[in-house]
BAMI-866613 format. One record per atom (N, C-alpha, C, O, CB): x, y, z. Coordinates in steps of 0.001 Angstrom, whole numbers, plus 500000, padded with zeros to 6 digits. Atoms other than C-alpha are relative to their C-alpha. Glycine has a CB too. Example, Ala and Ser with C-alpha at 12.3 -4.5 7.8 and 13.67 -1.06 7.14 Angstrom:
<rs>
500890498810500000/512300495500507800/500900501200500000/501936501181500665/499008500027501246/499180498810499940/513670498940507140/499230501090500730/499739502198500899/500414500462498585/
</rs>
This chain:
<rs>
498643499755499980/360947705977794371/500290501442500316/499486502344500082/500585499604498743/499658498624499626/362662708956795555/501178500460499195/501985499667498711/500303500114501501/498888499450500759/365028711213793865/501231500194500871/502261500612500342/499601501317499367/498852499817499095/367373711333796852/500823498694500056/500288497609500288/499512500413501445/499171501223499874/370297708948796820/500104499597501463/500009500433502361/501427500222499402/499898500460498607/370699706787799899/501241500569500660/502259500803500008/500025498462500068/498869499446499277/372976708119802525/500979498878500346/500599497778500748/499530500736501280/498954500988499658/376244706335803042/500625500382501303/500774501547501670/501083499901498898/499323499722498736/377897705939806278/501457500335499704/502052499822498757/499891498786500982/498611499600500175/381274707505806601/500912498829500379/500699498202501416/500326501260500855/499063501099499754/384133704929806408/501254500570500603/501860501498500066/500322499216498699/498782499576499330/386983705363808793/501076498953499690/500847497757499869/499778500166501558/498955500997500287/390254703760807739/500508499336501285/500544499964502343/501175500659499251/499470500755498854/391694701036810064/501497500286500095/502230500147499116/499725498445499852/498570499690499871/395056702029811462/500840498717499895/500374497640500266/500281500721501351/499129501192500073/397984699669810787/500352499526501411/500352500318502353/501303500311499191/499676500496498666/398967697376813677/501286500619500515/502189500959499750/500120498481499991/498805499454499371/401505698676816113/501076498925500044/500754497746500189/499688500528501423/498930501012499909/404921696966816128/499995499369501391/499876500060502403/501396500635499695/499983500746498737/405068694233818811/501131498985499967/501766498805498927/498636499292500252/498979501044499898/407482691517819982/499527498775499206/498325498555499054/500279499625501505/500404501195500735/407561688301817946/499229499065500925/499412499106502141/501232499279499399/500789500895499161/405151685639819148/500891498972500689/501914498564500139/498925499295499167/499263500998499226/406402683209821779/499881498643499307/498823498303498777/499469499923501467/500081501309500647/407326679743820445/498992499124500739/498839499179501959/501392499315499961/500990500896499400/404669677182820995/500555498598500025/501430498263499227/498661500040499229/499587501396499899/405157673583821996/498936499106499415/498913497904499681/500281499612501453/501055500806500601/402168672450820026/500640498985499063/501465499362498231/498970500890499240/499463501059500843/402992669116818358/501249499344500558/501651498305500034/500296500542498655/498807500609499388/406062668380820539/499603499333501289/498787499835502061/501111501053500256/500237500662498726/406031665907823308/500913500616501034/502093500845500769/500227498470499898/499135499423498969/407278667368826540/501080498993500397/500787497805500533/499170500424501242/498913500835499505/410674665972827617/500686499183498913/501370498214499244/499482499082501053/499382500763501076/411833664727824183/501520500063500094/502207499068499865/499531500521498639/498549499858499855/415316666097824756/500500499168501178/501542498519501084/500385501485500190/499605500789498820/415484664492828203/499974498512499673/500834497765500139/499066500300501201/500093501396500393/414403661173826700/501180499612499116/501729498520499266/498678499734499273/498859500266500869/417117661386824041/501290499894500801/502097498996500559/500129501090498944/498804500025499152/419802662148826623/500020498729500845/501066498094500982/500052501251500910/500076501217499185/418617659291828843/500304498762499168/500983497854499648/498614499871500643/499719501138500875/418718656858825903/501486499922499677/502053498829499657/499181500102498704/498566499986500304/422279657931825022/500816499514501196/501765498748501031/500449501415499594/499300500442498788/423437657437828606/499810498499500204/500757497804500574/499494500777501239/500259501432499852/421787653999828724/500841499179499031/501373498135499406/498520499705499783/499187500711500989/423564652930825522/501457499970500444/502108498932500332/499875500662498609/498611499964499531/426929654038826929/500222499068501189/501242498383501252/500391501425500382/499862500886498843/426362652187830201/499952498535499597/500749497731500080/498908500288501017/500094501389500462/425294648982828459/501264499622499241/501804498535499446/498751499798499105/498775500279500745/428264649209826076/501195499800500910/502007498903500686/500285501118499032/498906500154499038/430667649681828968/499892498700500775/500900498044501035/500022501171500965/500198501253499271/429152646753830841/500344498787499160/500962497843499653/498573499895500478/499685501112500901/429418644443827837/501504499918499786/502070498825499791/499270500162498645/498550499991500176/433023645505827259/500704499449501231/501638498658501102/500494501415499704/499397500507498762/433907644843830899/499800498492500102/500713497772500505/499392500706501237/500285501427499905/432238641428830733/500848499218499010/501392498168499353/498512499730499754/499236500704501023/433968640447827483/501483499959500367/502132498923500226/499807500668498631/498576499961499677/437397641547828632/500322499351501332/501488499070501609/500482501417500009/499776500703498740/436956639952832043/500932500734500930/501884500149501446/500543498642499736/499192499190499089/438439642754834102/501447500112499532/502358500159500359/499958499410501400/498661499824500523/441449643084831818/500806498715499922/501989498763499584/500724500979500831/499316501277500065/442340639373831976/500080499566498541/499056499277497923/499276498932500865/499807500353501399/443817638538828568/500464498552499918/501454498178500547/501022500952499316/499653501413500130/443915634858827579/501382499815499384/502002498771499587/498957499276499158/498645500103500571/447152635550825647/501043499859501111/502094499251500909/500320501243499123/499066500093498879/448832635879829048/500035498601500606/500924498302501404/499632501010501069/500076501346499424/447844632272829871/500881498999499254/501064497876499724/498558499514499996/499265500944500844/450012630715827118/501417500507499745/501637501687499469/499261499776498662/498601499700500306/453779630598826658/500531498938499050/500208497758499191/500864500065501298/499273500944500851/455837628999823906/501472500347500103/501840501518500198/499502500050498504/498573499749499885/459574628575824105/500766498910499271/500213497911498811/500432500074501478/499151500976500664/462466626751822632/499696499954498528/499313500953497921/499828498626500616/500243500205501410/462086625382819211/501264499581499305/502286500264499363/499440501248499364/498847500474500758/464419623348817094/499527499024498939/498486498380499076/501049499336500931/500266500937501071/464455621343813920/500525498640500426/501699498500500768/500646500466498664/499630501351499598/464487617637814728/499973499117498760/498957499033498069/499043499449501112/499884500873501160/465700615221812051/500210498587500517/501152498316501261/501171500446499051/499912501410499579/465100611496812582/499998499107498777/499369499420497766/498827499620500947/500015501002501056/465777608507810400/498664499264500081/498290498770501144/501214499005500131/501332500605499972/462399607093809402/500044498478499984/499014497833500180/499190500490498828/499881501467500005/463720603528809155/499940499509501439/500867499743502215/501332499533499304/500141500478498626/462455601893812323/499638498525500021/499547497903498963/498941500815500750/500257501428499830/461632598429813665/498655499552499448/498428498352499301/500077499648501446/501334500373500483/458063598530812324/499870500036498480/498792499774497947/498972500913500603/500106499957501452/458907598928808653/500150498592499420/500812497728499996/501065500947499406/499973501312500635/458439596003806264/499814500190498496/498737500565498032/498895499059500591/500079499864501456/459230596068802565/499516498707499342/499307498682498130/501367500395499431/500338501302500573/458229592416802095/498500499722499952/498090498718499369/500675498918500786/501448500248500047/454450592746802592/499360500807498867/500038501576498186/499338500361501359/500704499335501104/451809594039800160/499604501441500333/499148502183499463/498757499207499631/500413498661499574/451174597195802144/501124501007499780/502303500693499938/499579499991501479/498981498985500240/452919600442801314/500152500967501176/501161501665501281/499666500773498745/499937499027498907/452123602424804473/501138499716500971/501571500618501688/498688500017500752/498942500329499052/454814600574806430/501311499653499307/502151498950499870/499567498850500877/498747500263500698/457550600456803821/501133500764500663/500935501825501254/499891500382498512/498810499370499437/461043601292804934/500502501054499017/500791500753497859/501110498941500304/499540498893500840/462102604658803577/501418500365500376/501845500196501518/499073501226500138/498662499490499734/465567606030803247/499929501472500388/500921502065500813/500910499808498773/500162498588499672/464124609502803807/500065500218501504/499902499292502299/498675500529499448/500014499639498593/464417611324807077/498696500722500304/498123501374499431/501224500882500367/501183499274499550/461468612654809057/500477501254500720/501346501196501590/499095499112500933/499637498737499379/461726616304810019/498784500598500685/497672500549500161/500576500980498961/501030499222499296/459703618235812567/500700501191500645/501893501142500945/499232499125501083/499507498873499225/460140621610814192/499229499957501309/498025500215501330/499818501389499239/500647500172498699/459401621072817888/500218501230500880/501267501873500835/500534498739500705/499911498925499016/458686623683820552/499238499558501242/498421498639501183/499433501350499433/500663500316498735/457527623576824170/498948501066500265/499199502257500086/501026499916501180/501042499033499641/454251625169825226/499516499727501410/499611498612501924/498819499942499004/500569500095498661/452673625858828585/498737500841500027/498781502040499756/501018500467501095/501280499309499883/448988626757829061/499604499968501468/499450498889502040/498895499341499090/500376499899498580/448048627981832563/498614500620500101/498385501721499600/501042500846500807/501349499465499816/444391628433833494/500018500932501207/500055500478502351/498947498849500192/499983498994498938/444401631659835504/498604500513500320/498444501515501017/500894501161499606/501386499602499760/440606631871835547/499458499397501283/500175498739502037/499123499592498829/500653500479498779/438108631033838285/499430498602499873/499048498015500885/498907500939500389/500598501311500199/436866627766836762/500666499284498842/501566499831498205/498497500123499754/499404500765501099/437693625063834229/499742500679498657/498772501419498491/499443498567499980/500126499365501311/438212626106830611/500670499155498934/501550498343499222/500605501408500018/499348500568501173/439102624898827134/500818501116499351/500404502275499343/498951499386498990/499140499035500676/441937626621825270/500280499529498576/500587498359498349/501325500198500780/499601500229501390/442509626833821509/501030501085499662/500772502277499827/498747500038499003/498871499085500179/445834628397820518/500552499890498580/500733498788498062/501112499702501034/499336499943501302/447316629488817173/501434500436500250/501683501449500902/499263500982499004/498577499684499865/451119629456817028/500559500253498603/500407499420497710/500782498840500724/499391499643501286/452930631210814158/501493499730500029/502144499859501065/499736501479499662/498564500222500159/456393630337812864/500576501102499116/499936501558498168/500287498592499392/499336498923500741/458854632931811569/501416499584499628/502020498748500300/500025501304500831/498617500277500390/462183632826809730/500947500947500737/500517501696501614/500177500141498465/499001499175499316/465405634568810802/499755501501499818/500159502303500660/501385499649499496/500280498586500266/464218637862809254/498686500455500631/498319501625500517/499961500250498498/501275499661499387/460919637749811161/498821499883499054/497718500318499384/500058501381500538/501082500177500970/458873636873808074/499216498734500321/499780497733500763/500558499938498559/500906501115499716/455873634550808449/500337498794499131/500551498914497924/498538500422499777/499731501248500711/456522630914807522/498746499130499969/498366498628498911/501167499237500661/501192500846499924/453434629018808719/499403500043501395/499874500773502266/500334498553499613/500621500036498683/451156628219811631/499501498600500322/499245497781499440/498849501003500078/500551501257499509/449980625324813746/499086500313501172/499011501452501632/501130499004500417/500984499820498941/447395624801816448/500294499048501161/500694497902500955/498572499770499459/499914500836498801/447571623501820012/498754500269500825/498091501290500646/501311500290500828/501194499803499179/444815623056822557/500137499261501318/500996498396501489/498743499531499256/500116500684498722/443974621996826062/498519499994500360/497851501025500284/500873500693501122/501428500101499697/440558620730827115/499775499743501478/500514499000502123/499352498892499172/500464500128498612/438848620969830488/501149500170500992/501345499347501886/499328498638500212/498878499685499111/441869622534832194/499448500676501248/498829501737501163/501058500915499287/500535499485498733/441004623115835857/500652501332500371/501780501619499970/500216498976501129/499496498702499545/441437626544837448/501283499811500792/501356498953501672/498942500733500856/498738500064499289/444996627093838638/500938498902499509/502057498792500010/499738499807501442/499170501103500517/446348624092836680/500705500424498725/500324501397498074/499142498739499737/499196499710501181/448910624041833878/500139498749499144/500331497649499663/501387500535500402/499784501075500967/449169621888830756/501247500369499212/501285501415498565/498747499792499048/498762499740500731/452670621670829287/500345498779499168/500189497644499620/501162500355500968/499671501096500900/453816619591826333/500814500559498842/501168501738498822/498714499282499488/499314499572501206/455608619703823000/498980500191498890/498060499390498727/501084498978499583/500759499771501213/454005621184819926/500950499861498837/502168499867499018/499308501391500004/499108500184501128/455294620734816429/499398500466498683/498181500505498499/500384498563499894/500303499796501406/455276621749812816/500551498767499303/501670498348499599/500624501358499425/499541501197500709/455534618729810498/500079500291498510/499712501374498054/499060498797500270/499917499841501448/456175618204806817/498610500133499371/498495500553498220/500745498815499383/501366499899500503/452380618091806414/499340501336500340/498208501587499927/499168498871500555/500510498667499685/451898621608807807/499972500838498726/500754500613497802/500869500688501095/500050499095501145/450914624315805353/500920501186500273/500846501827501321/498538500479499721/499054498906499859/453641626864804801/499746501052498929/499283500733497834/501443499483499918/500185498889500936/453503630259803108/501107500023498962/502270499761499272/499955501336500749/499033499774501082/455210630821799763/501017498873499835/502208499132499664/500732501286500243/499148501183500210/456619627280799439/501164499941500976/502255499488500630/500535499987498578/498968500052498973/458578627629802660/500120498559500509/499287497714500179/499674500984501171/499749501353499481/459971624556804482/500260500064501494/500456501139502062/501198499337499273/499735500090498563/460494623361808037/501347500618500355/501483501259501398/499960498541500457/498659499480499711/464157624314807835/500049501524499999/501031502104500463/500993499461498988/500040498535500001/463118627971807315/499589500567501361/499808501750501622/499037500493498926/500504499507498713/461615628213810826/501161500306500938/502053499483501139/499046498969500647/498981499593499029/463761630132813305/499396500276501375/500087500167502388/500734501240499501/500637499711498718/461224631057816005/498490499807499884/497929499764498789/500330501440500465/501456500143499935/457623630607817117/499448501011500990/500135501432501921/499593498552500406/500635499012499131/455176632991818756/498503499729500041/497911499336499036/500287501450499508/501441500150499858/451620632780820111/499325501128499221/499624502304499428/499572500015501508/500689499023500824/449339634512817607/498593500297500534/498140501440500486/499922499505498561/501376499808499535/445871633978819110/499660498924501024/500056497767500885/498996499961498810/500472500935498978/444317632369822190/498517500214500201/498058501343500370/500770500182501340/501415499940499696/440678631561822675/499753499146501237/500072497957501257/499134499518498790/500297500690498740/439573630625826187/498493499897500138/497792500908500113/500627500745501229/501431500220499826/436138629084826645/499772499472501401/500100498325501704/499437499017498930/500276500391498622/435067629013830283/498910498941500000/497952499034499232/499582501227500862/500971501097499919/433144625864831209/499157500144501265/499591500740502251/500719498623499983/500915499906498849/430199625558833582/500371499004501080/500034499207502247/498553499769499559/499623501008498989/431626622493835313/501355499433499729/501826498576500477/498988498877500050/
</rs>
């Protein structure tokens, strides 16, 4: 052993790093074009939605325009007719002293489409103040393109009325809803 301590190398301190610009963002972990894909998907959804809307609305053709209702009056008839018989065992044909009441109106359904169609129509009844009284349904089946079906519709004593209303409360009728189902043949 020696009495001399080992020599140490001189240690030079490391200077601090110089200030630099922040590191550039990396795209590691991101798929290239993700934003472009999102934009393309949004545009596709808008185009499909617009196409479906155009198809459903049929170029602005509204089936409500195909139906008209007009007129309307309370019709009171004596129910005693030539077919009544109080002398048999049946009650369905008994002669009544009551009157039969109906509220009749005229309707016209015109198929303005390109092919045959079925129509289902809801008609609402209103009183003199414009308050809802009741509703009935009319229809036309396999109506050819360009043709019109016109007839009488009616509310009867067997119709359901709101708030215990009666046929005599009806002052006007209006088309509430029309459903047109285009047929293939």
